[in-house]
C-alpha positions, 0 to 999 in steps of 0.5 A: 500500500502506498499513500498520497496526501491531498497535495500529492505528497507521500506519507509514510503510513496511513492508519485509516487508509490501511483499514479501508484498503483492507475492507476494499480487498475483502469486498473485491474478493481479493482477501479472506477475512477469516485470515490475517492480511499482511500489508507492506507499507513505507513503514514496514508490514502491517497485519490486518485482522477482521473481527470474527473473520467477518467481512463487515466487522471491526478491523484491527491493525498491528501498527508496530512499535511506536517511538516516544521521543523528546518533547517539542512545541507547537502553536496556533497563529491568531492574527499577529500572536502565536500561542504555543503548547508543549508537545510529545513527539511520537513517531508511529510511522508518521511524525506526530506532535501531541499537545494536551489542551484544556479545550479543543476550541483553543486550537483554533479553526486549523485552517493553516499549518500550526507553527512547530519546532522545525529542528525536531520535525525537518520533514514536517509533522502531523499535529494533534490537539487533545483533551481528556474525556474520562479515564483512558478516554480522550478526544482529539483534533488533527492537522496533517501534513499535505492535507490540513485538518482532517476528520480522522487520523489512525497513526495520530490516534495511536500517537495520542494514545501512546502520549496519553498512556505514557503521561498517565503511567497506564499499565501496558495493554490498557485500551484507550478510547480516542474520539475524533470528528469522524468517529472513535478508534480503540488503541491498545499499547501492548506489553510487547510494545506494539500498538493495536488500532481497532475501528470500523472501515466503510466504503462510501464511493467508487470511482475510476482512475486513468493512468 
């Protein structure tokens, strides 16, 4: 699987995209939902499993081992001012800056690229603004490189869960509910260090492309 952002740039990985890709392969008869499905990506092989071996159930992806790196900063420009937040630098195939805020509205409309630490993120960064909703439950907004604010980001949800679990001192294997504008994902950072992402995928349109 290869993935392109809205502006045509290449992304290392797409967590939502790989679930939709898996659903597409099953619906086209190109994959058996009763069997694990390994998919080669720019961030290595990710393995998809379909709940109960059913073609229309929840999809889980083994997203590999994340890297929780040094703290950085991200900011949102409002007129002539920039408001900055500390952020956790988490690499889940894509680079992410995870900033915890008191209110998601504080992050602004995200109509332009947020400011970020260019030395820490020389290739740009996906920025997540996060609020806590309860124990092991967070909500987020995301601004993705090459796309702007999106309704959901699978690798971003994984990064948010890793940052939250690390900050909480949560026991490995604790599922985190991550609410995004486009829906909800369940992220589990396992004792072996790997992250599982579980959520739905639905084909809503079909088209054709000429090369």
